[in-house]
Every structure is written in C-alpha cells, then in structure tokens.
N, C-alpha and C positions, 0 to 999 in steps of 0.2 A: 111568114112563109115557112112551111115545115120542110126540113131537109132530111130526107129518108136515109141519107148516108149514115146518120148517127142513130136512127130510130129503128133500123131493121133488126131482125132477130140476130142472135149471137153469131151464127155461122157466117153472116155477111158483113159483120163489122170488121173494118180494116185493121183494128188493133187486137183482134181476138181469134186469129187464125189458129186452128188446132195444132198445126205442125210447129208452132213457135215456142211451145212450152213442154219440151220433152223432159227436162230436168227440173223437177220440183222438190228436190231433196232439201234445199235450203228453207223452202217455205214450211216444211213439216217441223222445222226446229224453232219456229217462232215462239217466243216466250213473253209472258206478261212481266213487266218490271215493277211498275208502281202506278198508283192513282185510283180513282181520279183525285187530283189535287188541283183545286180551283178549276175544275172541269177538264183538266188535262190528264190523259192516260198515256203511259209510256210502254212501248213494246220494243223488242229487239229481234230482228230476223236472224236466221241461222248464218247468213253471210255477213253479219255485223251491222246492217243498216239499222239505225235508231229511228223509231217511228213515234211521233207525238200526235195523238188524235184529240180534237177539241170539238165535239158535237155541239151545234147551236142551231135550233130549228126556228129561229125568229124570222128568217128570210130564206127563200128557196135558192140560195147560192152557196158555193163552196170554194174555198181557196186552197190550193196546193202550193207548197214551197219546199224546194230542195236546197239545203245548205251544205256546201262543200267546205271542209276545213282546209282551204288553201286560198292564199291571197298574196299580196306583195311581200309579206313576211317570209314566204317560202321561196323567194327568188334571191338571186345573187348577181354579181357582175357577169354580164354576158347574156342573161335571160330576164332582165327587168322588164316588167310589163306583160309577162307571159300569162298571168292569171286573168288580167283584164282583156288581153287579146283573145283568149279562149272564151271569155264571156260572149264575144261577138261571134266566134266561129260556131258556138253551140246552137245558133239559130239557123245555120246554113243547111243542115240536113243530116239525117242518120240513116242507118241501114234500111229501115222500113218506112221512113218518112222523109222524102226528099223531092226536089222539084222534078226530077226525071219521072217519078211516079205520079206526079200531079197532086201529091198530098203532103207537101212540105209543111213544117210547123206553122209558119206565119199564115199560110192560106187556110189551114184547118181552124186555127184559133180565131182568125178574123171572121171566118164564116159563121161562127157560133156567137159572135159578139163578146169574145173574151177580153178581159183587161189583164195584160201580161207584160212582164218586163224582167230585168235582171240587174244586178249591181255587183261590183267588186270592191273590196276594201282591203285593209291591211291583213286581216285575219280570216276572211271568208269570201266566198263567191256564192251568190244566192240567185235562184231562178224561181219565179212565182207566176201563178195564173189564178184569176178569179172568174168563175163561169157559173152558169146555171147548174144546179146540183145534178141534173141528169147527165152532164158531160164529165163527171168526175173520172170515170174510167178512161176516157180519152186522154185527159191530162196525165194520169198515171202511166199510161202506155207511152206517151211522148217522152216523159221524163225518164222512164226506165230505159227506153231505147237509146237515147242520147247519152245516158250515163256510161255505157260501155260500147256503143256501136256508132260513134260519131264518124261521119265522112269528112276527113280532113284532106282537101285537095289544094293544089297550088293555085288554082283559079280563085278559090274562096279566100285563101290566105292573102293573095295579092290585092283583091278587091277590098277586103276588110282592113288591110294595112292602111290604105288611104283614108278610110273612115276614122280609124283610130288616130292617125296623124292629124287629121282635121280637128278632132276632139282635143288633141294635145295643143294645137295652135290656138284654139279658142280659150283654153285654160291659161295660156301665156298672156292673154290680153285681159285677164280678170284679176284685178289687184289682190283680192282676198285669197284666191287660189295660189298666186305667186308667193304671197307672204307665208301661207301655210306650208307650202313646199319647202321654202328656204328655212322656215323655223324648225321643221322636223329634221332637215338635213343638219342643222346646227346642233340640235338636241341629241341626236344619235350619230355617233361617228363610226361605230362598229356593228351594231345590231341592224338587221335589214329594214327596220322602221326608217332607216336613213333615207331610202329612195322612195319616190312618189309612186303611187299605185299604177299610174299610166305608163311609167317606165321611161327609159332613155330613148330619145328619138332615133339615134343610129342603131340601137339594138332592135327596136320595133321594126325599123325598115329592113334590116338585114338578117334577122334571125332565120336560120335554115328551117325548112319544113320538117326535117327529121327531128330537130330539137323540139319543135312544137308538138309533134306526135309523142315524143318521149315524155314531155311534161304532162300530157293528158294521161298517158299510161302509168304515170307515177302517182297521180293524185285522184283521178276520177274513178273511184271504186265505192261500192256500197258501205264498206267498213270505214270510209272516211267521210261519210255523209249523214245528214239527218233529214228525214222527210216529215213535214208538218202538214196535216190536213185539218182544216177548220171549217165548220159550216153545217149545212143541212144534209146529214147522212146518219145512217145507223152504224154503230161501231163494228158489229160483227160483219156486216156486208162490206164496209170499207176495208176492213182488215183482210178479208178474203180477196178483194181485188188487188190490194197491195201485195199480198203473197203471190198472187197469180203473175203479176208483171215484174215485180222486183225480186221475188224469191228465187227465180231461176238464174239470176246474175251471180257469178262467182265472186268469192272473196278475193282480195288482192293476193297474188302469189308471193308478194314481198311485204316487208314491214314498211308502213308509211313513214318516210323520213321525218324526224323531229328537228325542230330548231333548237340548237344548243348554244348559240352565241349569246353571251351576257354583256350588256352594255356596261363599261367601266364607270365607276363613280365619277361624276363631273366635279372637277376642281375649279370652282370659281364660275363667274357669270360668262356666258357666251353671248356675243352681240354680232349683229350683221346689219348692213345698210344696203338698200337697193335704190339706185338713182335711175329714173326714167323720165321721159318727157311727160308733162302734164302738171296740173295744179292741185292734185289730191295728195294729202299727207296721211299716212296710216302708221299706227304703232300697234304691234302685237306682242304679248308677253306669254311665255309658256313655262310650265313647271313640270318636272318629272313626277310621275305618280305610280302607285303600286299596281300589280297585276290583280286580276279578278279573283284568282284562286289563292288559297292560303289564308292569310290574315284578312280581317274584314275590310272590304273595299272602302277606301277613304273617299270622301266627297270634297272636291275643291269647287265650291259653288260659284266662284267669280273669276272670269277671265277678261281682264280689261282689254278691249280693242278700241283704240281711239282713232277717229277719222276726222280730219279738218278740211274745210274747203280752202280754195286759194284766195287770192285777193291780197293778203299780207303773208310774207314768208315767216313761218313759225319755226322755232326750234322745238323738236318733239318733246324734249324733256320739260318744256315750259307750258305744254298744253294743259288746260284745265277743263273739267266737265261743266262748262257753262252753256246755257241754252244757245243753240245755233253755232256753237264753237266746236263741238265734238260729240261723240256718242259712245256709249259703253254697251257691251253685250254679255250677259251672263252665260256661263257654260259649265260643264261638269266633265269629269273624267269618263271615258268610255271603258267599259269592262273588256279587258284584253287578257290573253293568255300569258303575255309577258309585260313587265313594267312599261307603261306607256307615257303619255304626256297630255297635259291640258293645253290645248293649242287651238288656234282658229285660222 
C-alpha cells in the first residue's frame, strides 16, 4: 500500500514546512573534514554537529544514527539513571511530532516499516532507524526536532518511570547483570563508572521534572552529538537534507561539562560475594584497563566467567573448566574516554 503522506510534493510533507527553517546560518558553515576513508566521509556543521556519511548502494535502505556524548558517566548522586530515563522520554514526542498531532514518532516509523530503537551506556546514548532509502529525510526531521524540541511532560515522565522501574526489576533477577553491576561498583569507588546505567531506584522514582529538563538542556545539543548516515543515498543530496534539518539548530550556549574525576589507583584486590536463593554459582573477574585515547588501546582478550550448576556445593576457588562443570566466555576491553574495566 502506498502512503501518500510521505510521497507528496515538498510543500505537503509534514517535515518540510517552509516556516520552520528561517535560520540557516549554521548550514552555510558546513565544512568537509576528511575522507573518504574506508568509504566514510566526515563533515562538521556550523553548530558543531559531526556528520559521518557512508554511502552503500547494495540495497535500497538507509540507516540514520545519532550518538550523544552523554551516558551514566555524566551522572552523579541524585540524578543517576537520567541518561537512560531520557532515552525513553525521547520517544514520547517533540514540538512537531507528537500524539496530539497524530504524527508521533512511533506511529510514523511503524507506518513505513522502520526498524528503530535506542540504547544508553556508560559513555553514550544512541538513537537509530533503518528505513527504505526514500524515507531518509523523515528520519532526519524526526531526529533534528527531538534534539532540541522534546516535549517533556509530567504525564510522560510518570508513565515512563514505571517502565524504567520494571526494566530495573528484571535486571535484578538476571544473575549476570547483578554480577556486572556489583563488579563495576567494586572496581570504581570514585569515578561515575561506579553506578549502573539504569540508576538508583529511589532516584529514578523521585527525580523532579525540572531536573530532567535541566539534564536535557545540558547535554542534548548538536555540538555534543554525531550523526551517522549509511546506506543508499547520494552524498551531496544527503548533506543538503542534513543541513536543512540540523543546520538551523543552535549551538549550546554553554560549554558541555566534562568529566574530570580520576579513579585512584587500586591498592590490592577487591572482592565481593552475593548470596541469593538458588543453585547457580557464578564467578566473574575484572581488570582495570586503559582509556581509548592516548597510548595504544591494550587488548585484554580473556575474561573468565565461571558458572556451575547445583547438585553439589562447590567452593568457587576450586572450580575447574571441565566439561559440564563450568564455562568460560572471552571478552575484551571496550573503548572508553576514561580508563575502564574488563568485566562481564
């Protein structure tokens, strides 16, 4: 079925109304940075937005991804879980796309068969969509509008809080997630890597709406984001659409806060033990690792995670990797802006 909502001429497209783009001063300052390197070309808009374009005509699809340099690393006591909470709120509606207008993000993307989602981690929050290449401009319009014009209402905050809390409770019943959370808390006593991405339950439940809005206004700006577009498009045309929708957004009026806390050197081995009902035994080991920038990133290719079934009570230090007795999982360090950890 053809949906004319997205195929009509420019003047009828809901993301291309003429009155919405009065200030194009930032778009005129777009500059080429480098490339193509391995097929990737980098540009920088006048408002600071970093743009990576990766044309690939092997299939008539395109993926857009907006990466914000904000995660649990940018939180502290009192606002833990804010980055992840905002990941949920970013789907509730923006100035031009919301349920009241009948064109909210979920409805539009589902209507065109988009594959879309988001995730939050220690160092970043990422939003992405994969669509037929003819809908590239729609995705750019949606992402640009919610970058600076998100509708943050108490109703949305309260409804999404219960969703986040349910996600938190599910994690508490997952042994590997519980172990990972405790391991990072033991490894980092001062750096914000100490707390889990999903945050503290009481802070998620009670954070004031004003604090949520302040968090958004602190970090959600084009000069704190990277836009990646990969797939079936022509570079010049895609860049023109990016300039049209993102170029009008202002640069942040303030300097994006940097994380300056340095984790002190660990003196000796840290251990912890968790006791819960059940017959599953698990051992996780973690090691401090370097940050991605500076000296060459070191690889720690093996992270032993031992897991034994019940039946006989084993002392963890006596577990061996015999068939049916336990298992190991290789891992490696994740590239991070601050020294991190090999953990599972």
